[in-house]
N, C-alpha and C positions, 0 to 999 in steps of 0.2 A: 811459519804458520802464524795468522792473525791472531790478536786476541779476542775471544769470544766474547761480547759483552751485550750482546741483544738478550731479550727474554722469549720464552716460549708464551703464546698470547693465544686464546680463544675464546671465542664467542662469549658473550657476559649471559645470555639466553640461550642455553643449549636447547636443542630438541627434545620433546619427549620419547620422539619415535627411537626404535634399537636402530635403526638405518636413516637418518634423519637427512637434511639436505646439506650439501658441502657449504661451507662458511666462507664468506668473502669479506677481506681483510683489508684495509685502505688507511693511507694517511698522504695527506698533503703537505708540501713543505716548501720554503723559498729559498731561494740561493742567489745571494746579491754579486758573484764572480761565477767563473766559468772553472771547472777542476782539469787539470791537466790530467788525471787518471781517475777511472771511478769501475770500481768492483763492487759487483752485488754477492754476497753468499747467503745460500738459504737452505734449508733444511725443515723439517716437521716430523712430529709425531702423526703418522696418517699419510696422504702424500698430498705435495704442493704443485702447483703453477704459479709461479712467480709473476708479475706484472709490474711494467715500470712506462710511465707515462703513456698508457693508450696501446699497449700490445705486450703480448706474451714476451718473455725474457728468454730468450736462449732456445736449444732444439732438443734438449732433454725431456726422457717422459717418466713417467710413473717416479718422480722423484720422491725421497732421495733411496727407493730400492728398497729392497729388505735384507735387513742384517740382523745381528745381535742387537736390538736397539738401546738395550740399558747398561750394555757394554761399549758398543761402537755405532753411531749415529753418523752417517756421512754427510757433509756439507758441500754442496755443489756451488763454485765459483764461477761467477760472469761477468768478463770485460764489458760495462756499458759505457763508458766513456762518451762516445757519440749520441747517447740515450737520454742525458743529461742536458740542461737547459739552465739559463739565467731566469730567475722568475719563479713561477708556481712550477711543482713537479707533484708526481703522486707515486707512490711506492706503494703495491699492493700484492695480493696473492688470494687464489683460491685453494682451500685445503679439504680434503676427502678422506674418507675412513682409512683405507689400504689395508696392508697387511698387519698393522699396529692394532686396527679397531675391528676389523670386519672377521667374518666367520672363517674359520682357517681349520683343514683336517674333517675327516668324515665323521666326527662328532658331531659338528656345527656350533663348535665354542667360538664364543665371541670375545673381543676385550681382552687379548692374550698380552698386550702391553699396557693398555691405558684404557680409562673409560672415556676419554675425551679427545678429538684431534688438536692440533696445535700448529702454528706456524711460527717460524723462527728466519727473521730476516737480518741482513745487517750489511749497510750500503755504507760503503766506504771510499771518501773523497780525500783526494792530494791534490794540491795545489802547487802552483810553479814555485810558489816561497817557502816548499817544504813543508808548509803547515797541514794539517790534515783535520777531517770533521767525519764523524760517525752518524748516520740515520740509524737508529736500530729499531725492532719490534719491542714496544714496551706498551702502557697503558693508554698513550695518547693515541693508539689507533680507532678506529670505527668498524663496527662489523655487521652485517646482514647477511641476506641469501640471495640467491638469483635461480637462474634455469636450473641447477643441478639439484633434482630433489632427491634422488637416491644415488649411491655409487657402490659396487661390491664386486672385488675381485671375481667372484665364483658367480653373482647372478646378473650382473651386468650395471648399466646405469641406465636413469631416465633425467632427461633434459626437456624443460618447456621453455621454448622461445621466448614465449610471451612474457614470462617473469622475467628476462635476464634484463638488467639495471641499464641503460644504454650510457656508455661512458664513463662509468663507475671508477676506470682505472685511470682516467684522464683529468689536468686541473679543471678546477670549475665545476665539477660535478656536485650537486647537492645533498651532502650526507647527513643531514642535519635530522632525518628519521631514523637512521642506523643508529642501532646501540654501541655500547662501550666494550670492551673486551676485558678478559679477567687473565690474570698472569697464571702460566702451570708452571709448577715445580718438576723440573726434569735435571738430572745431572749432567753440570756443564763439561764435566771429565769426559764424558760418553761421545762426545762430538770430536770428530776425527776428519782428516782430510781423505780425500778418496785416493785409492790405489788401483781400482776397478774401472775400466771404461764405464760411462754411463749407459742407460738404455735408452735407444734411440728410435725413429722410423727409419728403417734398414732399405726398404724395397716397398715398390707398388704392385699390384696384380691386378691386371683387368679381367672381369668375369670370361671363361671361356665358354659358358652356356647359361643361356636364362629359360629355366625350365619349369613347365607347367606340369605337375603331377594329375597321376591318376583321380586324387583327392580334389583336384583342383587349386594347390597350393601354388604359387610360385616362389621358387627355389632358386638361387644362383649359384653357380658351379667354379670357383675359382681354381679349379683343376691340379690344386696341391693343398695340403694341411700346412696352416702355418699357424704362428701365436701372432696375435694382435686384433685388430678390429676392423670394420669397415668406414670408410668414409663415404658420407652422400653429398649429391648436389641437387635440391630439388624444389619445385616452386607448386605452391597449392595454396589452399584457403587457410584462414588463422585456424588453429584449434585442431587440425589433422595431425592424426597421430601416426606413426610409421613404426613398425616394431621389427627388429631384427635379430631372427633365433638363430644361435650357430650351433652347427654340427659337423662331425667328421666324415660322417658316412650315411649311405641312403641304402635302403633294402626294401625291397617289391617296389621301386620307383618312389617310395616316400622318405623325407628325411628322418632319420633315425636316431635317438635322443638317449638310447642306452647307454651309451660309452661315457656320457658326461653325468651319469649320475643324478645326484640332486642338484649341481650348479644349474641355475637355470639359465645363465650364459644369453639372456638376452636384453638388448638395448633398444629404449623408445626414445623417440624423438618427436617432440609437438610443434608443429610450425608455427612462427608469429605472423604470418602471411605478407605480402604486399612484394613478394618479389623472390628472385631466386636465393636460396639459403644454403650454406655448406655448415656441415657437422661433421664431427667425429668425437667419439669419447673420450676424456681426460683421465679417468681413475679406473679404467678397467682393462682388462685384455682376455683373449678368446683364444683357444687352439680349434680349428676349425677348418673345413674345405668349402662346407655347403653353409647357405644362408637361406632361412625361410624369410621372406619380405611380407608383411602384412600392413594393409592401410596406404598402401603408395596411390599417390593420386597422381590419374589419368596412367600413361603407357610408362613401363619400367624399361630404359634403356640402357644398353653395357656403358657408356659412357658417363653417366651418372653415378656410380659407384665403383669404388675401388677397395680393394683389400691392402690394408697396410700391414705389412711384415714386422714387426717388433720386436726386438732382441738387446741384450748387452752390445755395444759396438766393438767386437772383437776384430781383430786384423787375421784375414785368413792366411794361413799358411801353406795350406797342404792340398794336393790336387791327384788324382789318378784316372786314368783313363784308358781302356783294355780294348781289347777287339772282342770280348762278349757283352754285347747290349744288355742283357739281364745284370749281369756284374756290374755294368756302370750305372744302372738304375739302384741297385742295392747299396752302393756307394752313395749316391745321392741319397739316397732315404736314410742313410746313416749321417750324411750332414745336415739335411733340415731337421732330423730328431733332435740334434744338436741344438741347432739354432734357436731351435723353437722352446727347448728346455734350458736355454740360457738366459733367462730373464731375470737378471741380476743375481740368483739365484742356479748352481745348477739342479733342475729339478726330474721329478721321476716323471710328469706329464704336464702340458700346460693347458688341459679342457675340462677336467672334474672337481669335485669337490676335495682336491687333494693338493696336488702343485707344490709338493713339499720337497726338501733339500736332501732325499732320501742319500744317504753315505753307501750303499752298497751299490747303487747305479752309476755313480761316477768313479766308485772305485772299479769296476769292471771297466767300464769304457775309458777311464784316463789316457791311456796311451795314445789311442785314438784321437781324443780331444785334443791333446798336446798335440799332434801330427797336425791337425786340420786348421786349429785356430791358435791364435797365440793365446793362452788362457791365463798367463801369471798374473795378469790384475785379478780378475773374476774367482779363480780359483786360489789366489793368493788371499785376496780379501776372505773366501770363503771358510779357508783354513786358519785365519786369526779370529773367527768368529766360532769356530769348532774349539779352538783352544782355550778362549776365552769361558765356553760354556762348560768345557770339561774341567777348568779349574775352579768353577764356582760350583758344580754339581758333583763333581767327582768321579765323573764316568764320560766317555765319548757317547754324546748323541746317537740315536739312528738316525734323527733329520736334525740338519742345521739349516736354520735356526731351529731350536727344539721347543714345538708347541704342544707335545704329545703329553697326557694324563697321566702317564707311568714312566717310571725311570727306564731307561735303557742299560741293559746288561752288556757286559763284554763279549761282543760277536766277531766272529770272523766274516770277513770281507766286509762287514758294515763298519764296524767299531775300527779295524784295524786300518781304516784309510787314514787315520791319524800317522801312520807309518809310511805306507805305500804311495800316497799321493804327494807327499813333498819328496821320495825317492824319484818317482816317476818324472816330477818337474824339473830336477836336478838333473836325471839322465838326458831328457830332452833341451834343458836352458844350459846347462854346466856352470850353473852359478852356486856354488856353495852356501850364500847366504840363504837360498829357500831352507837349506836343512839348518843352519843354525836358529833362525827364528823359529821353526819347528820343532828344534830339540827336547825343549821341555815336556811339549805335547807327547812326541813320540816314545821319549822313554817313559812317562808316566804311564801311557799304554802299555807300553811290554813288561814293564816291572807291575803293574796290576794283574796282569794275566798269568804272569811267572810265579804270583802266590796263588793262582789258583788253579794249579796243576796239581795230579794226585801224585801217588808216592812213585809211580813208574814215570813221570815226566811227560804225561799226556792231559790235552785238555779235554777231560772226558766228563764233566759235567756244566750244568747249566743250559739255559736256553739259547739254540743255533737257529739259523735260518736255513742252513744246510745250502742244496743245491737247488736254490728258490726258483720256482717255476718250471721244473722237470717236466717234461712234458707228458709223463707217465704219471706225475702226482696227481691225488684226487682234486678234484674240481673244488672242492671246498676247503683243501688243505695244502696249500702250495708250497709248504715246507717239507710235505711228506713226500719228497722225491725217493728214488732206488737208492741213494746213495748214504749211507750211515752218517748224520748229520756231525756226529765228533769226530769222524776222520775228515772231512771237510776242515773242520774248523783245526786240528792237528796237523795237516797239510798245509794251510795257511799260516800258521803259526812258525812252521817252518819257513816259509818265504820270508814273513816279517822280522823274526830275529836275525835272520842273514843280511836283511837289508839296514837291520837296527844296529848291527856289528860295523857292517860298511859304512854307514853314515858317521859313527863316530870314529873309524879311521879317515875318513874325509877331513874331519873337523880337529883330527888330531887329540883324539880324546884316549890314550893309549889304554888307561885303569877300564873306562866305559868297552873300550874294543875288545878288552879280555872277556870282560863279566858277557859282554854279548853274544862273542862267540863260544864261550863254554855254553850258554843257554842254547843256541843254536845247534849245538853238538848234541846236547841232551834231548831236547824234542825232537830230532831228526832220528836219532838212534831210538827213541821211543817210539814214534811211528813206523818204523822198521820191524822194531820187535813184537809189535800189535798188529799191523795190518800186511805186511808182505813176507811171503814165502822166500825160501835161500834162493829160488832160482828167478825170482820177479814175479811170481802171480800177486796181486791185489786183493784183498779179501772185498766182497759185495760182486766184484767183476761187473764193474760198469764203465760206461764211457769217461764218466767222471772222475772216479778215483784212479783211473790208471793216468787220465789226462794232468790231473794235480802233480801225481808223485814223478811222472814224466819232467813235466815242465817247470816243478819245483825243485829237480836237481836232487831230490831225495833218495834215490836208488842208486846202489852200486853200479858200476858201469858194468859188471858180470851181472846184472838183473835187468839193466834197462832195453836191451835187444830184444829179450823175451818179452818184457812188460808191451814195449812197442808192437810186436806180433799180435799178443792177446787183444792189447786196443782197438788194431787195423780187424781183427778177425769179429770185435763185438761191433764195430762201425759197420761192417759189411753184412753182419746176421741180422741188422736193423735196416738193412737196405739202404745204407747211406741217407735214410732218414735221420733227423736232429734227436738224440736222445740224453741232452744234457740242459741244464738250467743255467742260472746267473753264475754259478761258482766254476761250472767246465766248460761252457762255450767261450769264452773268452780264450780257452787255453788248447782246446780238443785238436783244431788243425795244427798248431805247434807241435804237440805232441806226437802227432801222425809224421810230420815230414822231417822232424827232427831224429826220428827212428827209421827212415829209412822208408817211409810210405807216403811219400808225396802224391803218388796216384789217387791213394786214399782219400788225402787231404782234399783232393781238387774234386774226388765225386761227391764227397760229403759237400763241399761248398757249391757245386753246382747242381745238385738235387733237387727237383721243383716238387715232388710230392711233400704232402702235408704228414709231418711237420718237417721244414727245410729253411733253409736260408734264402730261398730262391722262390718257396712257397707264395710267400706274400706279395713278391713281386708279381707274379704269375694273376694274382687275383687284385692287380693295380693300386696296390699300396704306394704310397708317396713318400714315407715317413717308416718307421721301424715301430714293429706293434711291441706289447706288454708280453701276449702270449704268442706261442707259435701260432695257435689257430683261432686268434683273436676273431678272424671272422672264418666260420666253417666253409667248407667246400661247396656247400648247398647254397651259400651267401648270407646265412643267418649269423646274428650275433653271438659268440659264445656267451652261454648264461651265466657265467661264473659271477658275474659282477665285478670283474678285475679283468676288463679288457680294453683298454685304452690303446687306441693307434698310433700312440706317439711317444714310446718309451727307446730311447737309445740303446739303453743296456746289452741289449741281445745284437746290437749291431757292431759288438765289440769285435767281431772277425775282420772287420777291415783294417785293423792294425796288422793282422797277419797278411792282409793284400799287398797293405803298403811293405811290407818288409820281406815277401817271398815275391808277389807278382811284380810289384814295382823295383822291389830287391835291394832298400835301401834300408841300412841298419846302422845307429851310433856304435861305434867300437869304443870310443871315449867321450864321455858326457860333453853335451851341447855340439857332436859332429865335428869335434877337432879332427879325429879320425874317424873314418865311415869304412863300412864293407859294403859293396856294391855286388850284390848276385840274383840277377835274377833266374826266375826257374819257371819254366813256362810248362803248362802242363794240359791236357784233356781239351785241345783246341785252342785255348788261349795263346795267342802267336802274336800278339803285341802288347804294349802298354807304354804309355807316357807318365810318368811321375814326376811332378816338381815340389819341392819343398823349400820354403824359407826359413834357413838355419839363424843363429844368433850370428853367423860368420856370413851370411849372404845365400843366394840361391843354388839350389842342386837341381840338376835335371837329369833323368835317367830315361833314355827314350831306346827303345831295344824293339826288333820285329824279326820274325823267321819268316822268309818267303821262299818257296820253291827251293827249298833243300842250302838256302843261303842267309846266314846272320849278319843282322847290323845292329850294333851297340852304339848308341852318342852317349857320352857322360860329359857334363860341366859340373865342375865345383870351386867353390870360391877360395879367394885368396885365406891364407892363414890354415888351409886344411889339406889332410893328404886323404887317400882311400885306397883299397884293395879292390878291385875291378874281377869278379869272375865271370868269363863269358859263357853265357847259357850255351848247352848243347854243342860245344867246341869239341871236336874228336880228340884234342888233347886236354882236354879240363885246364885250357890256358888261364890263367891269372897273371895280374900286371899291379905293381905301384904305381899311382899316379901321384900328382902333385897340382896344385891349380889350374885351372884352365879347362878348356874342351880338348876332349879326344875321342876318336870314331876307328872303329875296327869293323872289317867287313871279312866273313871269313865262310868256308862250306859248315854245315852243321852236321852233328851224329844224327843218324838216323834212331829216331828213340823207339821205334817199333812199336804198335799196336796191340801187341798181344797174340795167340794162336788163333789156330783155326778150329771152329764148333760145330758140330752139328749135333742130332740126336744120337749119335754113338759115343759122344763125349761123356766122360765120367763126371760125377759130380765134385770130386776134388780136382780135377783139371780147370773144372769153370770156376771153382773157389779161389784157385792161385792166380786166378786175373781178376782184378777188384772191378773191372768195369764189365768183365761178362757175367761175373757174380750179379752184379746190380741189375744188367739187364733182364737177367733169365730168371731171377727171384721177384722181378716185378712182374713180368709177365706170368708168373706160375702163381703168384698170390691175386692176381685179379680173377681169376677162376678157381684157384681151390685158397680161399682165406684161412688164415686160421692154423695152418699146417707148416709146423717149422722144418726149415731144413738147413742141415749144418754140413756142409761140405767138409768139414775138419774132421769130423768122426769117425774113425777106422771102419767103423761096420758099412758107412755110407760113401765114403771116399770112391770106392770103387766100382759104383753101381752108374750104369748108363742113364742117360736122359729117357732113352728109349724103355728100358726096363722099369725106369721109376713111374713113366706114364701106363705101364699095364699093371702097377700095384694099385690104381687108382680108378676104382669103378666106374662106369660109365663116361671114362675121358672122353671129351668132345674134341671131333674135329677141329673145332674153332681153338681149343686149348693147344693142340699140337702146331696148327697155323700159327699162333700166337708166338711159343718157345720157339719154333723155328725162325721166325722172325728176329726174336732177341737174340738167338744165336747166330744169326749173320749179319746182324748188326754188330755184335761183339768180333766176329771175324774182320769185319771192315774197320773197327776201330772206334765205331759211333758212339758218343756217348749219353744219348737220350733218345 
């Protein structure tokens, strides 16, 4: 690490406005010899764009990102040897408000970290003779303003090119009219080297359409919701101002700004005139697909604008493509939502007046994230922030970095990310150092919650988010779902105490391991005593309650099968529509498939009605929505005020898709040993999965065609795998070593269920998940609100023909639709 000797500097005459212009900082210096090596190190309280000898340095943007600044302020380093010259040189920077000063959170508060922005620059020069020289930001710098009038993470950026001082960052510029600078006190011990990749421009998208709305507005459609901004190239008269207002969605043919709430999300550029001008924002970003363009001089053409995709420059490590186009779009939506929400911090959404590092969102999505991208850097850095704030505040914040006005109480799924996220990363990457670094934070959280348990060992008091955004929760109370929120807390504590005991074991801490094993058994016993009957029935009788009890291995083996049957019945009764929120959704398909209800899991995954995993896809979604019905079937926006179209948490089902459709599961941490066992279902007849592990690339390519199965597997050196061939007549399994392996074989006829007609009974139809789904969908379209329960003894023997006789004025259309549904069930159709 370098010795940090630079000072934080800020304009000597700060702007009186809350959102003042960006500060321009410069220093000219002379060199009499050429250095052999030169490194520029930069950071800021705010955001900084470094300049050297006439141009921007590096390709990082939104530097230094967002961390818990008082504890950890990241210093970026740039190799600039070729940019240094003998004679006059200029080091400079533009500094904006960013996360440190701008408003953050729905409360609209500003200045969470500082009252003023400040830049920090250190140019280190090494000469061939071994001597060194350091040019640092200090009170010899000069400051002024330029074209950057305002910059706000939420509201956008305003730039007037007429005010930009030409050549300000090059030697020879006259800065005599510029002001001096003031030094700002900031803890030097907070400066750290980066462990996360920087934020960069990752991709450019051309507009897929230029629309003229019924109201006469000009709107760019980029075809995909992204995080980033628009770059424009324009020619026009001096003083012409172009406004770019960003939106996620259009309703009734017009851009709809409801999902961004109070964020203005508007960039403005005023032309200097005299030729082509190219501009893009420096210190803001937006979540958008559509851009309303006002004030464009002349005709707006597609080649004049590009959407710039911006996020942390992570390495992609996971891919999945199946034979089902809707599932492929669902997977793509989860990938895009992850990309859009990894702008330095794993956030909830990238567009509205929030964009906070909510712990519950990343905890739910973490296994998916770790498969799709190498997140050791981004999430490793974020966990350091979490640990620093936890140690300072005495609790794990609900958002990291924490800018909430009230303290965060210990909460299941949210706060326990301190335990589950390091464990997830260890399972993915196989590196015990991840656990060792997080260990003090992990143990502090578990011991804090242990002190809160009641006399029975239950986490039965205090605030809990519960099954957040259960689709049946009241619109004004997203925590008010069907499942007892303290049941959710007790179940998650069963998981985290076991993870804590396993962590202590990995790190060879036997006393701690014994302590946490005893705690894990205590809370599991308490859960069973309070919430589970002897035969495995779970109180509340909700999909989430059963999913947690099954997926977290809380139940005795004798209870597990019955619980799985009850879960399958609950899912069927809901017509395979989603009935879970943040707590249950990542687990419900696992709970079904692991208890012998793979068909029900597929039916749940493939349902397209609202609410369902695929409903947003059928509505044209390109990212994962915050609510299952963020856009309602009539095309209107859900009026709850929480309707982001870019929240990855409910996309956590792609983890099940990776392990079940793709078939890949690590048996040992880091995939040194793995299980490859694709499980086809409901018309999904092929999949190609690729995953880059710490050992190398894994490929699973399987397909079922015309009664023949083909499986191709490649695993890297240093790994072994057990391969279970899908639908093999003998359930064949093989132990394989590194290399490529292929199997071809006749597949077992999986069957498509029975033969159904109007004389079939409710019980017969209910025994076939797909038949029940098709039948209840058809019935519900004509007779909404009438409950059907094929498991009820009094109804099971009732034929469909007799059931229709009980319905006054049953129409021929109803009978025709039901007959069609039964025909579809007979042929095995799933839609």
